[in-house]
C-alpha positions as CSV (number, residue, x, y, z in Angstrom):
1,X,-57.6,101.1,-140.9
2,X,-58.0,102.9,-144.2
3,X,-55.4,101.6,-146.7
4,X,-52.7,104.2,-147.5
5,X,-52.4,104.3,-151.3
6,X,-50.9,107.2,-153.3
7,X,-51.5,106.7,-157.0
8,X,-50.0,108.4,-160.0
9,X,-51.3,107.8,-163.5
10,X,-48.7,108.8,-166.0
11,X,-50.1,109.4,-169.5
12,X,-50.2,112.0,-172.3
13,X,-51.7,114.9,-170.4
14,X,-51.2,117.3,-167.5
15,X,-51.0,116.0,-164.0
16,X,-53.9,117.2,-161.8
17,X,-53.4,117.3,-158.1
18,X,-56.6,116.4,-156.2
19,X,-56.5,118.4,-153.0
20,X,-56.9,116.3,-149.8
21,X,-57.2,113.0,-151.6
22,X,-53.6,111.9,-151.4
23,X,-53.8,111.0,-155.1
24,X,-52.2,112.6,-158.2
25,X,-53.7,111.6,-161.5
26,X,-53.2,112.5,-165.1
27,X,-55.9,113.7,-167.5
28,X,-57.7,110.5,-168.8
29,X,-56.5,108.9,-172.0
30,X,-57.2,105.7,-173.9
31,X,-56.6,102.8,-171.6
32,X,-54.0,101.2,-173.9
33,X,-51.9,104.4,-173.6
34,X,-51.9,104.7,-169.8
35,X,-49.0,103.8,-167.6
36,X,-48.9,104.7,-163.9
37,X,-47.6,104.1,-160.4
38,X,-48.9,103.8,-156.9
39,X,-46.9,104.1,-153.7
40,X,-48.4,102.0,-150.9
41,X,-47.3,102.1,-147.3
42,X,-47.9,100.3,-144.0
43,X,-47.9,103.1,-141.3
44,X,-48.5,101.3,-138.0
45,X,-50.1,103.8,-135.5
46,X,-48.6,104.7,-132.1
47,X,-51.2,102.7,-130.2
48,X,-49.8,99.4,-131.3
49,X,-52.6,98.6,-133.8
50,X,-51.4,96.8,-137.0
51,X,-51.5,98.3,-140.5
52,X,-51.7,95.8,-143.4
53,X,-52.5,98.3,-146.1
54,X,-50.1,96.6,-148.6
55,X,-51.8,93.3,-148.0
56,X,-55.2,94.9,-148.5
57,X,-54.1,96.4,-151.9
58,X,-52.7,93.0,-153.0
59,X,-56.0,91.3,-152.2
60,X,-57.8,94.0,-154.3
61,X,-55.5,93.4,-157.2
62,X,-55.9,89.6,-157.0
63,X,-59.7,89.9,-156.8
64,X,-59.6,92.1,-159.8
65,X,-57.7,89.7,-162.0
66,X,-60.0,88.2,-164.6
67,X,-60.1,84.6,-165.9
68,X,-57.3,83.9,-168.5
69,X,-54.9,86.4,-166.9
70,X,-51.8,85.5,-164.9
71,X,-50.5,86.2,-161.4
72,X,-46.8,85.6,-160.4
73,X,-45.5,85.9,-156.9
74,X,-42.0,85.6,-155.4
75,X,-41.8,86.0,-151.6
76,X,-39.8,85.2,-148.5
77,X,-42.4,84.7,-145.8
78,X,-46.2,84.2,-146.0
79,X,-48.3,83.2,-143.0
80,X,-51.4,85.3,-143.3
81,X,-54.4,83.7,-145.0
82,X,-56.2,86.7,-146.7
83,X,-54.2,86.8,-149.9
84,X,-53.8,83.0,-150.0
85,X,-57.6,82.8,-150.1
86,X,-57.8,85.4,-152.8
87,X,-55.2,83.6,-154.8
88,X,-57.0,80.3,-154.4
89,X,-60.2,81.9,-155.7
90,X,-58.4,83.4,-158.6
91,X,-57.0,80.1,-159.7
92,X,-60.5,78.6,-159.4
93,X,-62.0,81.2,-161.7
94,X,-59.4,80.6,-164.4
95,X,-56.4,82.7,-163.5
96,X,-53.0,81.0,-163.9
97,X,-51.1,81.5,-160.6
98,X,-47.4,80.8,-160.3
99,X,-45.6,81.3,-157.0
100,X,-41.9,80.9,-156.0
101,X,-41.4,80.9,-152.2
102,X,-38.4,80.7,-150.0
103,X,-37.8,77.1,-149.1
104,X,-38.4,77.7,-145.4
105,X,-41.9,79.3,-146.0
106,X,-43.6,76.0,-145.2
107,X,-41.5,75.0,-142.1
108,X,-44.0,76.2,-139.4
109,X,-47.0,73.8,-138.8
110,X,-48.9,76.8,-137.5
111,X,-48.7,78.7,-140.8
112,X,-52.3,79.2,-141.9
113,X,-51.5,80.4,-145.4
114,X,-49.5,77.4,-146.7
115,X,-52.4,74.8,-146.4
116,X,-54.6,77.1,-148.5
117,X,-52.0,77.6,-151.2
118,X,-51.1,73.9,-151.3
119,X,-54.8,72.9,-151.7
120,X,-55.5,75.6,-154.4
121,X,-54.4,73.6,-157.4
122,X,-52.1,76.4,-158.5
123,X,-50.6,76.4,-161.9
124,X,-47.2,76.3,-160.2
125,X,-46.1,76.4,-156.5
126,X,-42.4,76.1,-155.8
127,X,-40.6,76.0,-152.5
128,X,-37.1,76.9,-153.4
129,X,-33.7,75.6,-152.3
130,X,-31.9,72.5,-151.5
131,X,-32.7,72.3,-147.8
132,X,-31.0,73.4,-144.7
133,X,-29.7,77.0,-144.9
134,X,-30.0,77.1,-148.7
135,X,-33.6,78.1,-149.4
136,X,-33.1,80.6,-152.2
137,X,-34.3,80.1,-155.8
138,X,-31.4,81.5,-157.8
139,X,-29.1,82.2,-154.9
140,X,-27.3,79.3,-153.3
141,X,-24.5,78.3,-150.9
142,X,-24.3,81.6,-149.2
143,X,-22.7,82.3,-145.9
144,X,-24.5,81.8,-143.5
145,X,-27.4,81.1,-145.9
146,X,-29.1,81.9,-149.2
147,X,-32.7,82.8,-149.1
148,X,-35.4,84.1,-151.5
149,X,-35.9,87.5,-150.0
150,X,-37.9,88.9,-153.0
151,X,-41.2,90.7,-152.4
152,X,-42.7,90.7,-155.9
153,X,-46.3,90.4,-157.2
154,X,-47.2,90.5,-160.8
155,X,-50.6,90.7,-162.6
156,X,-50.9,90.5,-166.3
157,X,-54.3,92.3,-166.0
158,X,-56.3,93.6,-163.1
159,X,-58.7,96.4,-162.4
160,X,-58.6,97.3,-166.1
161,X,-54.8,97.8,-166.0
162,X,-52.2,95.8,-167.9
163,X,-48.7,94.6,-166.9
164,X,-49.0,95.4,-163.2
165,X,-45.8,94.9,-161.1
166,X,-45.6,95.4,-157.4
167,X,-42.2,95.5,-155.6
168,X,-41.7,96.2,-152.0
169,X,-40.3,95.4,-148.5
170,X,-43.4,93.6,-147.0
171,X,-43.7,90.0,-146.1
172,X,-47.2,88.6,-145.6
173,X,-46.9,88.0,-141.8
174,X,-48.8,89.4,-138.9
175,X,-45.8,91.0,-137.2
176,X,-45.2,93.0,-140.4
177,X,-48.3,95.0,-139.6
178,X,-46.3,96.6,-136.7
179,X,-43.5,97.6,-139.1
180,X,-43.3,100.5,-141.6
181,X,-43.2,99.0,-145.0
182,X,-43.6,100.2,-148.6
183,X,-44.4,98.9,-152.0
184,X,-44.3,100.5,-155.5
185,X,-46.9,99.5,-158.1
186,X,-46.3,100.1,-161.8
187,X,-48.7,99.3,-164.6
188,X,-48.8,99.7,-168.4
189,X,-45.1,99.1,-168.7
190,X,-44.8,96.0,-170.9
191,X,-41.0,96.2,-170.9
192,X,-40.7,96.2,-167.1
193,X,-43.3,93.4,-166.9
194,X,-41.5,91.3,-169.4
195,X,-38.2,91.7,-167.5
196,X,-39.8,90.5,-164.3
197,X,-41.7,87.7,-166.1
198,X,-38.3,86.4,-167.2
199,X,-37.0,86.7,-163.6
200,X,-40.0,84.7,-162.4
201,X,-39.3,82.0,-164.9
202,X,-35.8,81.7,-163.6
203,X,-36.9,81.7,-160.0
204,X,-39.5,79.0,-160.7
205,X,-37.0,76.9,-162.5
206,X,-34.4,77.5,-159.7
207,X,-31.6,78.3,-162.1
208,X,-28.8,78.7,-159.6
209,X,-26.4,81.6,-160.2
210,X,-24.5,83.5,-157.6
211,X,-23.6,86.2,-160.1
212,X,-27.1,86.8,-161.3
213,X,-26.7,90.5,-161.4
214,X,-24.0,90.4,-164.1
215,X,-25.8,87.7,-166.2
216,X,-29.5,88.8,-166.0
217,X,-30.1,91.1,-163.1
218,X,-29.9,94.6,-164.5
219,X,-32.7,96.3,-166.5
220,X,-33.8,99.8,-167.4
221,X,-37.1,100.7,-168.8
222,X,-37.6,104.1,-170.4
223,X,-41.4,103.9,-170.2
224,X,-41.7,104.4,-166.4
225,X,-38.0,105.2,-165.7
226,X,-37.6,102.2,-163.4
227,X,-34.1,100.6,-163.2
228,X,-33.8,97.2,-161.6
229,X,-30.7,95.7,-159.8
230,X,-31.1,92.1,-158.7
231,X,-29.0,90.0,-156.4
232,X,-27.1,87.9,-155.8
233,X,-24.1,89.7,-157.2
234,X,-20.6,88.3,-156.9
235,X,-17.4,90.4,-156.4
236,X,-14.9,90.9,-159.2
237,X,-13.3,87.5,-158.4
238,X,-16.6,85.6,-158.2
239,X,-16.6,85.7,-154.4
240,X,-18.4,87.4,-151.6
241,X,-15.9,90.0,-150.3
242,X,-16.7,93.7,-149.5
243,X,-15.9,95.5,-152.7
244,X,-16.9,99.0,-153.7
245,X,-16.9,98.3,-157.5
246,X,-19.5,95.5,-157.1
247,X,-21.5,96.9,-154.2
248,X,-24.9,97.8,-155.8
249,X,-25.9,100.4,-153.2
250,X,-22.5,102.0,-153.1
251,X,-22.4,102.2,-156.9
252,X,-25.8,104.0,-156.9
253,X,-24.6,106.5,-154.3
254,X,-21.3,107.2,-156.1
255,X,-23.1,109.4,-158.6
256,X,-23.8,111.9,-155.9
257,X,-20.7,114.0,-156.4
258,X,-21.8,117.7,-156.0
259,X,-23.4,119.8,-153.4
260,X,-26.6,121.5,-154.4
261,X,-28.6,123.8,-152.2
262,X,-31.2,121.7,-150.3
263,X,-29.7,118.4,-151.3
264,X,-30.7,115.5,-149.0
265,X,-30.4,111.8,-148.7
266,X,-33.2,110.3,-146.6
267,X,-32.7,106.7,-145.6
268,X,-35.1,104.1,-144.0
269,X,-33.3,100.8,-143.5
270,X,-34.2,97.7,-141.4
271,X,-30.5,96.6,-141.3
272,X,-27.3,98.5,-141.9
273,X,-24.6,95.8,-141.3
274,X,-20.9,96.1,-140.8
275,X,-20.5,93.9,-143.9
276,X,-21.4,96.8,-146.2
277,X,-18.5,99.2,-145.4
278,X,-18.5,100.7,-148.9
279,X,-22.1,101.9,-148.5
280,X,-21.4,103.4,-145.1
281,X,-18.4,105.2,-146.5
282,X,-20.6,106.6,-149.3
283,X,-23.1,107.9,-146.8
284,X,-20.4,109.7,-144.8
285,X,-18.9,111.1,-148.0
286,X,-22.2,112.5,-149.2
287,X,-22.6,114.2,-145.8
288,X,-19.2,115.8,-146.2
289,X,-20.4,117.3,-149.5
290,X,-22.8,119.3,-147.4
291,X,-26.0,117.3,-148.2
292,X,-28.2,116.4,-145.3
293,X,-28.1,112.7,-144.6
294,X,-30.9,111.5,-142.3
295,X,-31.1,107.8,-141.4
296,X,-33.9,105.9,-139.5
297,X,-33.1,102.3,-138.9
298,X,-33.9,99.2,-136.9
299,X,-30.5,97.6,-136.6
300,X,-27.0,98.9,-137.3
301,X,-23.6,97.3,-136.8
302,X,-21.2,98.8,-134.3
303,X,-18.6,99.8,-136.9
304,X,-21.2,101.4,-139.1
305,X,-22.6,103.3,-136.2
306,X,-19.2,104.5,-135.2
307,X,-18.5,105.7,-138.7
308,X,-21.7,107.8,-138.9
309,X,-22.5,108.9,-135.4
310,X,-21.7,112.5,-134.5
311,X,-20.7,113.5,-138.0
312,X,-21.7,116.8,-139.5
313,X,-24.9,116.7,-141.6
314,X,-25.8,113.2,-140.5
315,X,-28.9,112.5,-138.4
316,X,-29.3,109.0,-136.9
317,X,-32.5,107.8,-135.3
318,X,-33.1,104.2,-134.2
319,X,-36.8,103.3,-134.4
320,X,-37.5,101.4,-131.2
321,X,-40.9,101.6,-129.7
322,X,-42.9,99.0,-127.8
323,X,-46.6,99.4,-127.2
324,X,-48.8,96.7,-125.6
325,X,-45.9,94.2,-126.0
326,X,-45.7,94.9,-129.7
327,X,-42.5,96.3,-131.1
328,X,-43.1,99.0,-133.7
329,X,-40.1,99.5,-136.0
330,X,-39.1,100.0,-139.7
331,X,-38.8,97.2,-142.2
332,X,-38.6,99.3,-145.4
333,X,-35.3,99.5,-147.3
334,X,-35.4,102.7,-149.2
335,X,-33.3,105.8,-149.9
336,X,-34.6,109.1,-151.2
337,X,-32.3,111.6,-152.9
338,X,-32.9,115.2,-153.9
339,X,-30.2,117.1,-155.6
340,X,-27.4,116.8,-158.2
341,X,-27.1,113.2,-159.4
342,X,-24.8,112.0,-162.2
343,X,-23.9,115.6,-163.2
344,X,-27.5,116.7,-163.5
345,X,-29.1,119.0,-160.9
346,X,-32.6,119.1,-159.4
347,X,-33.2,115.3,-159.5
348,X,-35.6,113.4,-157.3
349,X,-34.9,109.7,-156.9
350,X,-36.4,106.8,-155.0
351,X,-34.4,103.6,-154.4
352,X,-36.4,100.8,-152.9
353,X,-37.1,97.1,-152.7
354,X,-36.1,94.2,-150.6
355,X,-32.4,94.9,-150.4
356,X,-31.1,95.5,-146.9
357,X,-27.6,97.1,-146.4
358,X,-26.1,93.7,-145.5
359,X,-23.6,91.4,-147.1
360,X,-26.2,88.7,-147.5
361,X,-28.5,91.0,-149.4
362,X,-25.7,91.7,-151.9
363,X,-23.9,88.4,-152.3
364,X,-26.1,85.6,-151.0
365,X,-29.8,86.2,-151.5
366,X,-32.4,86.6,-154.1
367,X,-33.2,90.4,-153.8
368,X,-34.7,93.2,-155.8
369,X,-33.6,96.9,-155.7
370,X,-35.1,99.5,-158.0
371,X,-34.4,103.1,-158.8
372,X,-37.4,105.3,-159.8
373,X,-37.3,108.9,-161.0
374,X,-40.7,110.4,-160.7
375,X,-41.6,113.7,-158.8
376,X,-45.0,112.5,-157.5
377,X,-43.7,109.2,-156.3
378,X,-40.7,110.9,-154.7
379,X,-43.1,113.3,-152.9
380,X,-45.1,110.3,-151.6
381,X,-42.0,108.7,-150.2
382,X,-40.7,111.9,-148.7
383,X,-44.0,112.3,-146.9
384,X,-43.7,108.8,-145.6
385,X,-40.1,109.5,-144.5
386,X,-41.3,112.6,-142.6
387,X,-43.8,110.5,-140.7
388,X,-41.2,107.9,-139.8
389,X,-38.6,110.5,-138.8
390,X,-41.0,112.3,-136.5
391,X,-42.2,109.0,-135.0
392,X,-38.7,107.7,-134.2
393,X,-38.0,108.5,-130.6
394,X,-34.4,107.3,-130.2
395,X,-31.9,110.1,-130.9
396,X,-29.0,108.5,-129.0
397,X,-28.7,105.2,-130.9
398,X,-26.1,103.6,-128.8
399,X,-28.3,103.9,-125.7
400,X,-31.7,102.7,-126.9
């Protein structure tokens, strides 16, 4: 299957749309001045075939990393061998590779990626956690568990680009090829790269902190207009209760306060749990403003479903399709907003990363959530959402 990449090169110059190519680029400038973004998607077809476009792109980036450069990876689950082989080859040619994995990533003896990584002589390979249900790197002692749920890949240099950061929803497992996933690649933003380099250093050192967001988990770069919100995040008393004031997703949505003609909030979420009432309340409130709220999901709690189902301006579709004994569903965790945001009209925002709408994602896990404001990237995600919305067959969520 042809990988699905949509690239945007942001530089001093005018954007040129290349008809039919799925790529938007800026006029060329000196390499040192260029920053840019790519949106990458897994779009599994209706016949049950698997799409691993994100993995394909990661292998390309790894193969393009020259000797003396560095690769950093933080990931929840990794069983597929292709990228592991590419990483092993990169280390052998002089790339310094450092990886922080969830502590359970090596639990399955049938995992074909782990023996490759463990035999690669990597600069650093860390399986996080203290054992049992605590397998996170920074997060610990969660209920029912703490995991490293990051999906983060970093390349100091590759394909002639500097400071490449990839953040997404995709785990390197075979079943993920039957799930809609996304990843956002940025390059040329030294500030963003530096922030995530610091994050990786803390992950590798396993510096436990269940209020990581307040201490080191927020960052905004003006270069590419990417804002990062990392978990775990404690409530105002240092605990794990449901609380609007410390719910990251809810706090992002609270800035939608005014109706604007055509305003919409499009949501693709693997999990919308009953443990995130403040987020569900915000979704319902935004619909009451008059904005269209369209949600495609894999799993939703009964209370959340009851709060959203049948409400004006809210469309719910559960993605539930099985073909040739393979379940096709959504694993992305993104929201796309068009309209008035924080008292400014006409904005186009993408929120994406590894952060499900669940209590664990907020309070208990290592997670990444980012906000991006870029018209071309927003358009790419809106196109992906249109595909997912059209493909989702279940329009009566309680019955299918």
